[in-house]
N, C-alpha and C positions, 0 to 999 in steps of 0.2 A: 477830797481825794480819798479812795479806800487804801487799806494797807496793801502792801506788795503781795501779788500772788505767787503761790509757789512755782518754782521752774523745774523742768525736766532735767534729769541728771545725765542723761546720755549726751555725748558730744562725739558724733561720728563724723563731722565735717561734710564736705559735699561731693566727695569721691563716690561713684556709682557702684560700690561694693563695700562688704563689711569684713574686716580681718576678724580673727577669732577673739582678739582682745576686745574689739569694739563690740562684737555681738554678745560676749560675756558680760560687758559692762551694761549694755542695753537690757539683757535679760534680767539684770538685778533691778531695773526699774519696775518689774512686774512681780509684786510679792506673791500672787496666787500661785506663780509657777514654782515657788519654793516648796509647796506642800507634796505630800505623798498620798496616794490612793490605794485601795484594795491590798490591805496587809503591808503597807510600807513601800509600795512600788513608787518610783518616781513618776509624776504625772507628765504625760505627753499629751499636749493640748492642741488637737487638730480639728477644732470645730470653730474656727474664726468666722467662718461664713455665717453661722448662726448668731454669735455674738462674739466680740473681741475682748480679750483680757484689757484690764486698764492699768496704765502705769500709775506709779505712785503720786505723780504730779496731779492727775485727775482726781484721785481719791483725796488728795490733801487739799485741792482747790474747793471741793464740796464741803470738806469739813471747815475750812477756813471761812466759807460764806456764813454758815450756820453758827460758827462760833464768834464771828465779828461783824456780819453785815446783814443778818436775817431780817428781812422787812418785805412788805408788799411794794411792787413797783408801780410807778405812774400814778399814785394817788395820795401819799403821805406828804406832809410838809415838813417833818423832822429830818434831822441829819441822816439817820440811819436808812430811811426810805430813800433819800436822795443817793446815798452811797449804793444801795441795792439796785437803783435804776441805773446808775453807772455801770455796775457789773453787767447788768441785763444788755445794755446797749453796747457796751464795749465788746461783749461777745458776739453780738449781731456783726459789728464792724470786722471782728476777726474772721468770722465765717464768711462774710462777703469777700473779703480780700483773698481768702483761701481758694475760693472757686472763681475769682475774676469778676465779681458783679458789684453792684452798688448796694450801699447798705440798706436802702429803702425797697430793695428787690428780695430781701430776705425776710421770711415769715416763719415766726417759731410755732411748730405743732407738736403734738404728743409723740408722733412717731411718722415714718414714712408713709405708712398706710393712711393715716389722717391727712397727711399733705396731699397724697393723691385723690382721695376722696374730696379734699376741698376743691380741687380743679373740676372734678367730674360733677359735684353739686353746683358749682358755678354755672356750668352749662345746663344743668336741670332747671335751676332757679330761673335762669335768664329765659329759657324755653317756655316755662310756665308763665313767667311775666308777660313774655310777648303774646302768648295765647289769650291771656287775659287782658291785653291791651294796656298793659301798665309796665313800669319799669324804664330805665334810661335807654335812650336810642343807641348809644355806643355798646351798651350792654347786649341789646337785642342783636345789633349787627355782628358783633364778634363771637357771641356764644349761644344764641339761640338755634336750636336744631329744628329741622323739618323733615317730614317724610322724604325719603330719597337720599338724604344725607348719609354719609357713611364715616364710621370710625375704624381706624386700622390699628391693630395690635400686632404681636408677633407670637408664635407658638412657643417662644422661649420664655414668656412671661412668667413670674411667680404670681400667686393669686392676688397679691395686693395690686399688682398692675394689670389685672385681668377683670376680676369681678366687678370693680367699680364701673369700668366701661362696659360690661355686659349689662349691668343694672341701668346705666345711663341709656343704652340703646333700647332696653326693654320699656323703658318709661317715656321715651320720647318718639318711638317709631323709627329711629334710625337703624341702620344696618351695621352690624359688627362684622368686619372682615378681617383676615390675619395674614401676615408673612409667614410662610412655612420654613420648616427646617430641613437641612440636608441630613443624610444619615448619620453624619458625624456631629450633628448638633448645632451646625453654624446656620445663620440666616441664609435662606436659599434665594440667591439674586434672581432666579427664574420666576419667583412669586412677587417680586417688587412691583409687579404690574398691578397689584392689587390698590395700589395709590393712584388715584384718577382725579379728574376734576369735581367728582362728588365727595372727595374725602374732606373732612372738616378737622379731624383729629387723627394725629399719628402718635401712639404711645409706645414706647420701647425702652427695653432694658439696655443699659450701658455694658452690662456683663451678666451672664447667666449664673444664677446661684446653683445650678446643676451641672451645666457643661463646663462653666468657666469660661466660654467664648466670649470674646469682646466684639460687640456688634459694629458694623460699619456705619456709625453714626453719620459721618459727613455725606455719605452716598444716600442714606434714607432721608436726611434733612433736605438735601437738594431737590429730591423727588417731591417731598412734601411742600417746598416753597413754590414749585410750579404749580400746584393745585391750590395754594393759599391755605394750607391746613396748618393748624397749630400743632407743635411738636411738644410732646411731654416725655421728659427722659427719667428713668428710674435709675438712679446712681447709687442704689443702696451698696452694691457689691464693689464698685470702683472708687468711691470716695476716699477711702483709706489705703488704696493699694496702687493708684496711678495719679500722676499729675492731673489736675482737673481744672480746666478753663472752660467754664460753661459759656462765656462770651465767644470765645473761639469756636466752640461746637455749634453755636448759633441756634441753640434750642430756646423755646418760648417758656417752658416751665421745666424744673428738675426737683426731685425729691431724694432725700437720703435721711438716715437715722443717725443719731448720735452714738448709739450703743455699738454699732459696727464699725465705728472709726475711732476706737479707743476710749470714747466718751460714755457718760452714764446712759442708762435706760430712761424711758419717760420723755424723750425729747427727739423731735425730728425737725427737718428744715424743708421748706419749701422755697425754692427761688421762683420768681415771676417776673417777666419783663415789666417795666415800671408802667407803661401805658396800658397793658393787659390787667395788671392788678388794680389799676385805677378804674377800669371799667367793670370790674367784676363784682357781681352782688356778694354780700357776706354769706358765710356758710353757717357757723355756729354764732347765734346772737345772744347779747345779754350785757353785763357789765363790762367797763374797760374799753369797748370798741365804739362807744356812742359819742355823739356831739350834744345833741338836745333831745329829750325824751318828754313828750307829753301823754295824756291818756290816750290820744288817738294816734300818734304816730311817731317816728324816730328818725333823726338823721345820725349818719355814721362817719366815723373819723376816716381820714385818708388811710391808704395802706402804708406801712404793714400792720398797723395797729388795728385796722378794721377787721382782721382776721385772727385777732388774738383775744378772744372774749374770755372773761373770768380771770381768777387769780393764777398768775403765771409760774411756771417751772424755773425759778430763778437760780436755784442751786445748780440745777441741771445745765443752765447756760454758762455758769462758772466752769462746770466740769467740761463742757464742750470747748470753751475758751482754752483751757489748759491742753485738751486733746490737740486742737489745731496748732497751738505753740509747740507741743511734742512732735507732731508730724512735721512741722516746718523746720524744727530744730535738727531732727535727723535727716530730713530732706526726702521729698517725694521720689526723687530720682533713685535714692538709696533703697527706698521701700520697693520700688518697681524692679531694681536690678536684683536684689536678694530674693524676691518671691519669683522672679524668673527662674533663677538657679534651682529654687525649691521645686518649681513646677516640673523641670527636667528630672529632678530626683524622683518626684512622686510618679510620673508617667513611666520611667524606665523600670522603676522598682515594681510598680503594680503589673507592668507588662511581663516581667520575670516570673509571676507567680501563676502557675497553671490553673485553669478554670476560672479565671477572674476577667470580666470584660469591663473596660471603661466606657461610660456613657458620655460621649462627646468627643472633641478633637483629640487625635493620638498624638499630636505635636504640641510643642510649646508656643508656637506663633500665634499672636494675638489672642493670648489665652491667659487666665489668672491661675493661682495655685489653688484652685478648687477643683477637686477630682472626684467624681461620683462613680461608683462601680457596682456591678453585680457579682456575686459569687454563685457559680453553678451549684444548684441543689441545696443551697443554704439560704434561708430567709435573712433579709437585712438586719432584723432585730437580733437573731443569733449571731450574725457576723459582729454586730455591735457589742453583744455581750462577751463574746471571746476576746475581742480586743480590749474592752473595758477590763477584764481580768488581768490583762497585761499592763494596765495602767494607762491605756491609750484612749483618748476621749475623741469619738468621731460622732456624726450626726447619722441617724437612721430614719428611714421613711420615705415620704414623697417630696419633703422639703417645701411644702407649700407650693408645689408646681406639679401638679397631676398631669396635665397636658403633655409637658415635655417628656415625662416618663412614659406616657401613653406612646408618644411619637417615637421614642427609641426603643420600644419594645419590652419595657420593663414596668411592673407596677409599683416598685419602690427601689430604693438603692441604699447603699451606705456611701457616706461622703467624707473625705479627708480635706480639710482646707487649713492651710498654712498661715502663719503670720510673720510679722517682722521679727519676732522672737525665736522662731523655730530654727533647729539646728540640723544639720546632715545627720548626725548621730540619731536625733529623734525620728528623722524620716526612715533610717535604716531599721530603728527597733519597730516602727509601724509595719514595714515590708516583712520583717521577720515574724511578728505575730500574725500578719495577714496569710503568710505562707503555712500557718498552723491551723487555720480556720476548717479548711476540708478535710485534712486528715483527723481533725477533732471529731468530725461527724462520720468519719469512716469512709471519706471520699478521697480519693488520690493520696499522692504521697507528698512530704515536705520538698519544696522545689530548691533548686541550687542557685537561684538568681542572685542578683545584687542590684545595687543603686549606682546609676551613671550620674557623675556630677562632680 
């Protein structure tokens, strides 16, 4: 057995809200939040949708691995290698339990983008094999595409869950179609009819990284099931903000990244239904994923190892394991409740600032604390600079989601995204600084608005 892993310090119980004392204790778990920026101003971190801050338990878990257990997994016969393998597989079990699936239905990847590419390339490889008259029958039946087949995405996707499907369509002759957005950035039910008997794949986000809107996954899955399509869920924005039960959602594949759920960078997760993973051809090939290799051919290991070629990111799995423990210790219902309050504060506060337009739903229903906005007459980069001067970190640009912005009439935006550690006082500081943006550029006057919450 390995030495005991560091545990999170937070202890907030199961109540769906945080007291001031509990929030203060929880914030103490995040060392980066203690620093100052821009001439000593307290940091207000509102860029959680880009990457989350890491609790000390995650940092300690990675350090602990390197100091005590560092070795390659699944290949060494010595004790340290055995312990490293235990760390690696224990993390897989923890993640599987966190999202309600079996251990052998979890594949480690470098990030969510790679996870989504893994699935799209499985379709591509199966299609090429079928056209060459080779490959396994199950693989061809489930994954090979033909002319006339259709792939459905949504207009809400960020590029990681759009470009791979564009590329797959272009290389196989399939047609890419999409579910549109309403004017307030939600999936438009009037366009769900693009899912037909010709649809082979439906790929959708669980929650938009621009609008914060949560997709009606159950409704889309039901339509996909009627056509026999495979459903791929991008859970990058939801995994650390909502209770996530992939079995209950009835999706076939799901992808999310470690760094957006309090874990380290350099690691992602692909969940795949066991029978589908077993029929999928490998994506990246090489060491660690093979059974027998001759000079002429190779046989591959069963999943999930079939999809984990090369030396693995073991320290990162230790970090993800610690992040999952932390999320569960705090309670996902607590995360959701606290962030719902923050969503209300962000929306009401931004609404009070003249000349600022929210891109996305104007209410907090089925919405995360991710709020993108455009400031009349001011480029988003300039908005970000004024806020940064006040110590407030937000994201600016198109957030790797150009079609969403185009649909909502903006070339880019600024985005404030809160986390479990965000306080009402920080939201008020952000709103106060946002109110000074247009006056700074000689546009309008400082508003009198406030934060509801």
